[in-house]
C-alpha positions in Angstrom: -77.4 -36.5 12.6 -77.3 -38.5 16.0 -73.7 -39.0 15.8 -72.9 -35.3 15.3 -75.2 -33.9 17.8 -73.4 -36.4 20.2 -70.1 -35.3 19.3 -70.9 -31.4 19.9 -72.8 -32.3 23.3 -69.2 -34.3 24.3 -67.4 -31.3 23.2 -69.1 -29.0 25.2 -69.1 -31.2 28.0 -65.1 -31.4 28.1 -65.0 -27.3 27.8 -67.9 -27.5 30.8 -65.5 -30.1 32.7 -62.5 -28.1 32.1 -63.9 -24.6 33.3 -65.0 -26.5 36.5 -61.8 -27.6 36.6 -60.2 -24.1 36.3 -62.5 -22.8 39.6 -62.0 -25.5 41.7 -58.2 -25.5 41.6 -58.2 -21.4 41.6 -60.7 -21.8 45.0 -58.7 -24.3 46.3 -55.5 -22.6 45.9 -56.9 -19.5 47.1 -58.2 -21.1 50.8 -54.6 -23.0 51.0 -52.7 -19.7 50.1 -54.9 -17.2 52.7 -53.5 -16.9 56.5 -56.8 -18.1 57.8 -58.4 -21.1 56.6 -62.1 -20.8 56.9 -63.4 -24.1 55.5 -65.8 -26.7 56.8 -65.1 -29.9 55.5 -67.4 -33.1 55.5 -69.2 -35.8 53.7 -72.8 -35.5 52.2 -75.0 -38.1 50.6 -76.0 -37.0 46.9 -78.9 -38.6 45.4 -78.1 -39.1 41.3 -80.1 -40.4 39.0 -77.5 -42.4 37.0 -78.7 -46.1 36.7 -75.9 -48.0 34.9 -72.3 -48.9 36.1 -71.0 -46.8 33.2 -72.9 -43.6 34.1 -72.0 -44.0 38.2 -68.8 -44.9 37.6 -67.7 -41.4 35.5 -70.0 -39.4 37.5 -67.9 -40.7 40.9 -64.6 -40.3 38.6 -65.1 -36.6 37.5 -66.2 -35.5 40.8 -63.0 -37.0 42.6 -61.2 -35.4 39.3 -62.2 -32.3 40.7 -60.1 -30.4 43.3 -61.6 -30.3 46.8 -64.2 -33.1 46.4 -63.6 -36.9 46.6 -66.6 -39.6 46.1 -66.0 -41.9 49.0 -68.5 -44.4 48.2 -71.5 -45.6 46.0 -74.8 -46.5 47.7 -75.4 -50.3 46.5 -78.8 -49.6 44.5 -77.1 -46.6 42.5 -79.3 -44.1 44.3 -76.5 -41.8 45.8 -73.0 -41.1 46.0 -71.5 -40.4 49.6 -69.0 -36.9 48.7 -66.2 -35.6 51.0 -65.9 -31.9 50.3 -63.6 -29.5 51.1 -65.7 -27.0 52.3 -69.7 -28.0 52.8 -71.1 -24.9 54.6 -73.6 -25.4 52.5 -74.6 -29.3 51.4 -77.2 -27.9 49.1 -74.7 -25.9 46.8 -72.5 -28.8 46.8 -75.6 -31.3 45.6 -77.0 -29.0 43.1 -73.4 -28.7 41.7 -73.3 -32.3 41.7 -76.9 -32.4 39.7 -75.6 -29.8 37.1 -72.5 -32.1 36.6 -74.8 -35.3 36.3 -77.1 -33.5 34.0 -74.5 -32.6 31.6 -73.1 -36.3 31.6 -76.1 -38.0 30.9 -76.9 -35.3 28.0 -73.8 -37.2 27.0 -74.1 -40.6 27.5 -77.7 -41.2 26.9 
């Protein structure tokens, strides 16, 4: 039963991440296509709960795959990621978005 549960979680995560990719692509395309570029780029520290190298690496790569975000650095103790955002007018929104992604990823990996 545990194996089937993992498969269901992995498929659910894949759909969740694909939807996030669609939304991020649409947002970045809209911002680039509009005449007035109204963005606030920045780098923020995002605390994470991932502790293994696999978890941290997967989370950092998923963030980087999402248009508009880029993982710049991982804290030595794996306590945080430093993420560059295309529009960081609200750092808390970006932290919440990464937190949601991490929650769903950890449900698959643990």
